[in-house]
Residue frames as qw, qx, qy, qz and C-alpha x, y, z in Angstrom:
[[0.043, 0.091, -0.682, 0.724, 10.77, 3.10, 18.69],
 [0.233, -0.548, -0.800, -0.075, 7.55, 2.07, 20.34],
 [0.078, -0.223, 0.137, -0.962, 5.47, 5.13, 21.16],
 [0.518, -0.517, -0.645, -0.220, 2.93, 4.16, 23.75],
 [0.220, -0.692, 0.218, -0.653, 2.08, 6.33, 26.73],
 [0.832, -0.457, 0.141, -0.282, 1.65, 3.31, 29.00],
 [0.788, 0.371, -0.446, 0.205, 5.04, 1.82, 28.13],
 [0.013, -0.562, 0.601, -0.568, 6.47, 2.90, 31.49],
 [0.781, -0.262, 0.320, -0.468, 4.03, 0.48, 33.15],
 [0.942, 0.253, -0.220, 0.005, 5.51, -2.30, 31.04],
 [0.415, 0.531, -0.555, 0.487, 8.97, -1.42, 32.34],
 [0.431, -0.454, 0.476, -0.618, 7.57, -1.40, 35.88],
 [0.953, -0.041, 0.051, -0.296, 6.09, -4.86, 35.36],
 [0.794, 0.389, -0.398, 0.245, 9.46, -6.16, 34.16],
 [0.094, 0.544, -0.567, 0.611, 11.21, -4.63, 37.18],
 [0.675, -0.342, 0.335, -0.561, 8.66, -6.10, 39.61],
 [0.986, 0.071, -0.084, -0.122, 8.93, -9.61, 38.17],
 [0.608, 0.468, -0.492, 0.411, 12.73, -9.42, 38.29],
 [0.199, -0.510, 0.521, -0.656, 12.46, -8.37, 41.92],
 [0.825, -0.199, 0.234, -0.474, 9.99, -11.15, 42.81],
 [0.980, 0.087, 0.159, 0.082, 11.88, -13.88, 40.91],
 [0.024, -0.886, 0.414, 0.209, 15.53, -12.78, 40.98],
 [0.343, -0.413, 0.818, 0.205, 17.03, -16.22, 40.27],
 [0.717, 0.383, 0.562, -0.151, 14.43, -17.53, 37.81],
 [0.090, -0.350, 0.619, 0.697, 15.71, -18.07, 34.28],
 [0.669, 0.507, 0.384, -0.385, 13.37, -18.17, 31.30],
 [0.238, -0.214, 0.734, 0.599, 13.96, -19.66, 27.88],
 [0.650, 0.503, 0.209, -0.530, 11.84, -19.34, 24.77],
 [0.553, -0.039, 0.755, 0.350, 11.87, -21.54, 21.70],
 [0.470, 0.739, 0.479, 0.059, 10.28, -19.26, 19.10],
 [0.351, -0.477, 0.243, 0.768, 13.26, -17.32, 17.76],
 [0.271, 0.320, 0.664, 0.619, 11.69, -17.37, 14.29],
 [0.065, -0.853, -0.510, -0.094, 8.85, -15.14, 15.49],
 [0.353, -0.795, 0.001, 0.493, 11.31, -12.69, 17.07],
 [0.424, -0.169, 0.499, 0.737, 13.43, -12.63, 13.92],
 [0.191, 0.584, 0.643, 0.457, 10.38, -11.76, 11.80],
 [0.184, -0.914, -0.328, 0.152, 9.78, -8.74, 14.04],
 [0.568, -0.323, 0.142, 0.744, 13.24, -7.36, 13.24],
 [0.243, 0.370, 0.439, 0.782, 11.90, -5.37, 10.30],
 [0.240, -0.758, -0.457, -0.399, 9.14, -3.74, 12.32],
 [0.539, -0.840, -0.046, 0.035, 10.90, -2.90, 15.58],
 [0.295, 0.762, -0.504, 0.282, 14.34, -1.57, 16.41],
 [0.568, 0.143, -0.745, 0.318, 16.77, -3.45, 18.68],
 [0.114, -0.172, 0.552, -0.808, 15.65, -1.69, 21.88],
 [0.702, -0.038, 0.021, -0.711, 12.03, -2.63, 21.24],
 [0.795, 0.117, -0.583, -0.124, 12.96, -6.26, 20.53],
 [0.304, 0.159, -0.750, 0.565, 14.76, -6.43, 23.88],
 [0.397, -0.097, 0.349, -0.843, 11.66, -4.97, 25.54],
 [0.816, 0.035, -0.272, -0.508, 9.41, -7.58, 23.87],
 [0.661, 0.163, -0.711, 0.178, 11.81, -10.34, 24.91],
 [0.078, 0.151, -0.663, 0.729, 11.96, -9.11, 28.53],
 [0.572, -0.055, 0.168, -0.801, 8.19, -8.72, 28.72],
 [0.811, 0.075, -0.502, -0.291, 7.70, -12.25, 27.34],
 [0.495, 0.121, -0.754, 0.414, 10.00, -13.60, 30.05],
 [0.182, -0.129, 0.481, -0.848, 8.18, -11.57, 32.72],
 [0.732, -0.029, -0.093, -0.674, 4.82, -12.93, 31.63],
 [0.755, 0.088, -0.650, -0.010, 6.22, -16.46, 31.75],
 [0.237, 0.136, -0.709, 0.650, 7.43, -15.83, 35.32],
 [0.456, -0.098, 0.251, -0.848, 4.01, -14.52, 36.34],
 [0.876, 0.064, -0.120, -0.463, 2.40, -17.65, 34.88],
 [0.094, 0.529, -0.840, 0.073, 5.14, -19.94, 36.19],
 [0.562, -0.054, 0.743, -0.359, 2.70, -22.54, 37.58],
 [0.786, 0.480, 0.275, -0.276, 1.32, -23.17, 34.11],
 [0.444, 0.762, -0.450, -0.140, 4.69, -23.30, 32.32],
 [0.977, 0.028, -0.133, 0.165, 6.92, -26.27, 31.63],
 [0.307, -0.847, 0.420, 0.112, 10.45, -26.41, 32.97],
 [0.908, 0.340, -0.135, 0.205, 13.60, -27.72, 31.34],
 [0.669, 0.145, -0.325, 0.652, 16.90, -27.94, 33.25],
 [0.328, -0.509, -0.439, 0.664, 15.54, -25.58, 35.93],
 [0.006, 0.144, -0.192, -0.971, 14.50, -22.95, 33.38],
 [0.481, 0.522, 0.512, -0.484, 10.92, -21.91, 32.65],
 [0.299, 0.170, 0.685, 0.642, 9.86, -22.34, 29.04],
 [0.270, 0.383, 0.120, -0.875, 7.96, -19.29, 27.83],
 [0.496, 0.426, 0.756, 0.040, 4.91, -20.18, 25.79],
 [0.224, 0.331, 0.498, 0.770, 3.79, -18.68, 22.51],
 [0.204, -0.822, -0.497, -0.192, 0.87, -17.08, 24.34],
 [0.474, -0.671, -0.090, 0.563, 3.37, -15.16, 26.54],
 [0.374, -0.061, 0.401, 0.834, 4.98, -13.85, 23.36],
 [0.007, 0.546, 0.585, 0.599, 1.67, -12.79, 21.79],
 [0.357, -0.827, -0.417, 0.122, 0.48, -11.22, 25.04],
 [0.460, -0.479, 0.071, 0.744, 3.71, -9.21, 25.20],
 [0.215, 0.183, 0.500, 0.819, 3.16, -7.99, 21.65],
 [0.167, -0.704, -0.602, -0.338, -0.43, -7.12, 22.41],
 [0.431, -0.755, -0.293, 0.397, 0.51, -5.18, 25.56],
 [0.400, -0.344, 0.213, 0.822, 3.12, -3.16, 23.69],
 [0.137, 0.199, -0.382, -0.892, 1.20, -2.37, 20.52],
 [0.389, 0.344, 0.816, -0.253, -2.45, -3.43, 20.69],
 [0.450, 0.691, 0.126, -0.551, -3.67, -1.00, 18.05],
 [0.326, 0.609, -0.598, -0.406, -1.29, -2.42, 15.44],
 [0.293, -0.274, 0.915, -0.035, -1.49, -6.07, 16.29],
 [0.488, 0.328, 0.800, -0.122, -4.80, -7.35, 15.02],
 [0.064, 0.068, -0.546, -0.833, -5.89, -7.11, 11.39],
 [0.524, 0.347, 0.484, -0.610, -9.57, -6.58, 10.65],
 [0.625, 0.446, 0.627, 0.136, -11.60, -7.70, 7.65],
 [0.286, 0.944, 0.036, -0.158, -11.16, -4.21, 6.20],
 [0.211, -0.723, 0.591, 0.288, -7.37, -4.72, 6.20],
 [0.544, -0.009, 0.810, 0.219, -7.67, -8.11, 4.49],
 [0.512, 0.723, 0.464, -0.014, -10.06, -6.67, 1.89],
 [0.106, 0.944, -0.213, -0.230, -7.70, -3.75, 1.27],
 [0.391, -0.481, 0.729, 0.291, -4.80, -6.17, 0.87],
 [0.590, 0.325, 0.723, 0.155, -6.78, -8.16, -1.70],
 [0.365, 0.904, 0.195, -0.104, -7.56, -4.91, -3.58],
 [0.120, -0.831, 0.463, 0.285, -3.88, -3.93, -3.56],
 [0.511, -0.203, 0.795, 0.258, -2.83, -7.35, -4.81],
 [0.557, 0.568, 0.602, 0.067, -5.41, -7.30, -7.58],
 [0.270, 0.954, 0.086, -0.098, -4.63, -3.74, -8.72],
 [0.001, -0.891, 0.445, 0.090, -0.84, -3.54, -8.33],
 [0.965, 0.166, -0.174, 0.109, 0.55, -7.09, -8.26],
 [0.792, -0.197, -0.056, 0.574, 4.34, -6.66, -8.15],
 [0.283, 0.705, 0.095, 0.643, 4.38, -2.95, -9.06],
 [0.314, -0.143, -0.426, 0.836, 5.65, -0.24, -6.70],
 [0.150, -0.751, -0.477, -0.430, 3.07, 2.17, -5.31],
 [0.128, 0.147, -0.405, 0.893, 2.77, 5.19, -3.01],
 [0.124, 0.442, 0.680, -0.571, -0.05, 6.41, -0.79],
 [0.306, 0.497, -0.066, -0.809, -1.09, 8.86, -3.50],
 [0.290, 0.193, -0.786, -0.511, -1.09, 6.29, -6.31],
 [0.082, -0.255, -0.953, 0.139, -3.25, 3.94, -4.25],
 [0.172, 0.519, 0.491, -0.678, -5.71, 6.69, -3.36],
 [0.325, 0.437, -0.320, -0.775, -6.03, 7.61, -7.06],
 [0.368, 0.144, -0.829, -0.396, -6.55, 4.04, -8.30],
 [0.300, -0.337, -0.883, 0.131, -8.68, 2.72, -5.43],
 [0.268, -0.722, -0.322, -0.550, -11.72, 4.37, -3.80],
 [0.646, -0.559, -0.345, 0.389, -9.85, 5.44, -0.63],
 [0.002, 0.986, -0.099, 0.133, -8.60, 8.79, 0.62],
 [0.469, 0.561, -0.554, 0.398, -4.90, 9.29, 1.31],
 [0.325, -0.471, 0.585, -0.575, -5.50, 9.26, 5.07],
 [0.913, -0.044, 0.184, -0.361, -7.56, 6.06, 4.70],
 [0.830, 0.418, -0.348, 0.123, -4.77, 4.46, 2.68],
 [0.165, 0.572, -0.621, 0.511, -2.20, 5.40, 5.34],
 [0.606, -0.334, 0.459, -0.557, -4.42, 4.02, 8.10],
 [0.965, 0.104, 0.087, -0.223, -5.01, 0.73, 6.27],
 [0.714, 0.550, -0.391, 0.186, -1.44, 0.36, 5.00],
 [0.125, -0.692, 0.581, -0.409, 0.37, 0.82, 8.33],
 [0.756, -0.278, 0.527, -0.269, -0.79, -2.50, 9.89],
 [0.924, 0.380, 0.029, -0.014, -0.13, -4.34, 6.62],
 [0.407, 0.707, -0.482, 0.320, 3.46, -3.09, 6.70],
 [0.435, -0.558, 0.567, -0.421, 3.66, -4.02, 10.39],
 [0.873, -0.054, 0.440, -0.204, 2.55, -7.59, 9.64],
 [0.357, -0.380, 0.720, 0.458, 4.85, -7.91, 6.65],
 [0.602, 0.528, 0.598, 0.014, 2.19, -8.17, 3.92],
 [0.414, 0.877, 0.063, 0.236, 3.44, -4.93, 2.35],
 [0.713, -0.343, 0.001, 0.612, 7.09, -3.89, 2.47],
 [0.055, 0.940, -0.078, -0.328, 8.76, -0.53, 2.07],
 [0.821, 0.435, 0.062, 0.366, 10.97, -0.47, -1.01],
 [0.516, -0.686, 0.055, 0.511, 14.34, 0.91, 0.11],
 [0.402, 0.023, 0.450, 0.797, 15.31, 1.91, -3.42],
 [0.169, 0.799, 0.517, -0.256, 12.71, 4.65, -3.30],
 [0.409, 0.425, 0.311, 0.745, 12.66, 7.30, -5.99],
 [0.007, -0.587, -0.097, -0.804, 12.64, 11.01, -5.22],
 [0.017, 0.155, -0.652, 0.742, 12.47, 10.53, -1.42],
 [0.693, -0.173, -0.073, -0.696, 8.89, 9.21, -1.55],
 [0.482, -0.201, 0.815, -0.250, 7.83, 6.08, 0.28],
 [0.626, 0.230, -0.554, -0.498, 7.33, 3.38, -2.31],
 [0.638, -0.190, 0.662, -0.344, 5.73, 0.13, -1.20],
 [0.526, 0.217, -0.705, -0.424, 5.32, -3.27, -2.76],
 [0.886, -0.248, 0.036, -0.391, 3.43, -6.41, -1.84],
 [0.236, -0.494, 0.834, -0.066, 5.46, -9.11, -0.10],
 [0.693, 0.166, -0.533, -0.457, 4.79, -12.12, -2.31],
 [0.367, 0.077, -0.897, 0.235, 5.89, -14.71, 0.27],
 [0.180, 0.147, 0.638, -0.735, 3.42, -13.36, 2.85],
 [0.580, 0.200, -0.159, -0.773, 0.70, -13.19, 0.19],
 [0.535, 0.086, -0.819, -0.186, 1.04, -16.95, -0.30],
 [0.125, -0.128, -0.829, 0.530, 0.34, -17.40, 3.43],
 [0.346, 0.228, 0.240, -0.878, -2.62, -15.02, 3.17],
 [0.597, 0.174, -0.477, -0.621, -4.08, -16.90, 0.22],
 [0.419, -0.008, -0.905, 0.069, -3.78, -20.21, 2.09],
 [0.331, -0.540, -0.709, 0.311, -5.49, -18.90, 5.23],
 [0.109, 0.486, 0.120, 0.859, -6.89, -15.39, 4.71],
 [0.486, -0.698, -0.352, -0.391, -9.26, -15.37, 7.67],
 [0.742, -0.639, -0.135, 0.151, -6.86, -15.79, 10.58],
 [0.178, 0.833, -0.430, 0.298, -3.89, -13.81, 11.77],
 [0.513, 0.202, -0.747, 0.371, -1.20, -15.37, 13.97],
 [0.203, -0.191, 0.528, -0.802, -2.81, -13.82, 17.02],
 [0.761, -0.025, -0.019, -0.648, -6.20, -15.31, 16.18],
 [0.789, 0.159, -0.593, -0.040, -4.61, -18.73, 15.64],
 [0.274, 0.210, -0.732, 0.588, -2.85, -18.57, 19.02],
 [0.423, -0.118, 0.379, -0.815, -6.06, -17.52, 20.77],
 [0.837, 0.050, -0.280, -0.467, -7.97, -20.35, 19.07],
 [0.644, 0.168, -0.710, 0.230, -5.33, -22.84, 20.27],
 [0.013, -0.196, 0.620, -0.759, -5.61, -21.37, 23.76],
 [0.663, -0.065, 0.107, -0.738, -9.41, -21.77, 23.73],
 [0.834, 0.110, -0.507, -0.188, -9.02, -25.38, 22.57],
 [0.425, 0.206, -0.736, 0.485, -6.57, -26.01, 25.40],
 [0.295, -0.164, 0.461, -0.821, -8.90, -24.44, 27.99],
 [0.806, -0.002, -0.147, -0.573, -11.74, -26.63, 26.71],
 [0.736, 0.166, -0.651, 0.090, -9.52, -29.70, 26.99],
 [0.130, 0.209, -0.681, 0.689, -8.60, -28.78, 30.60],
 [0.560, -0.118, 0.210, -0.793, -12.30, -28.34, 31.44],
 [0.873, 0.045, -0.348, -0.338, -13.11, -31.80, 30.11],
 [0.568, 0.218, -0.711, 0.354, -10.19, -33.32, 32.04],
 [0.093, -0.202, 0.571, -0.791, -11.37, -31.72, 35.29],
 [0.710, -0.098, -0.025, -0.697, -14.91, -33.01, 34.85],
 [0.858, 0.058, -0.491, -0.137, -13.87, -36.65, 34.71]]
């Protein structure tokens, strides 16, 4: 469950947009991104993210394409919805990427706990928990459900590590924002001519 004190304002925004645009239908074409979030959020939170994405598309309706009378939500609507709901978890810093590289180098495919990491790497347990939480959120590290003795055992997600090794500097959010900046620059050049 999403625990954010300002989440009631998100619900208010959804209610207001439904009131302002009662007949407007919104469709999105990025189900793959929503499916990847299934491990990190429960069903109620996924519905909230979906509704907020649609609300943001309605607010930005003049800039959105339409297909068969339905607005097409953009990827930026989706990322903005995620950022509004959980901004502190969304963006990975260089410290997170460096920690991920250390984990991969030290543990490879082995299982590890917070305590094991803090003993083998120069980080405190609280520092390990702080750095590990966003990595689990983004799918770079996964919780092993066959945990021993009721401890949380983690392991590195090898498929996500391949993505990280190909492009370690940018997260999905950073890529979307870079595309948005490119698009804004293109619009500026079109308006000048």
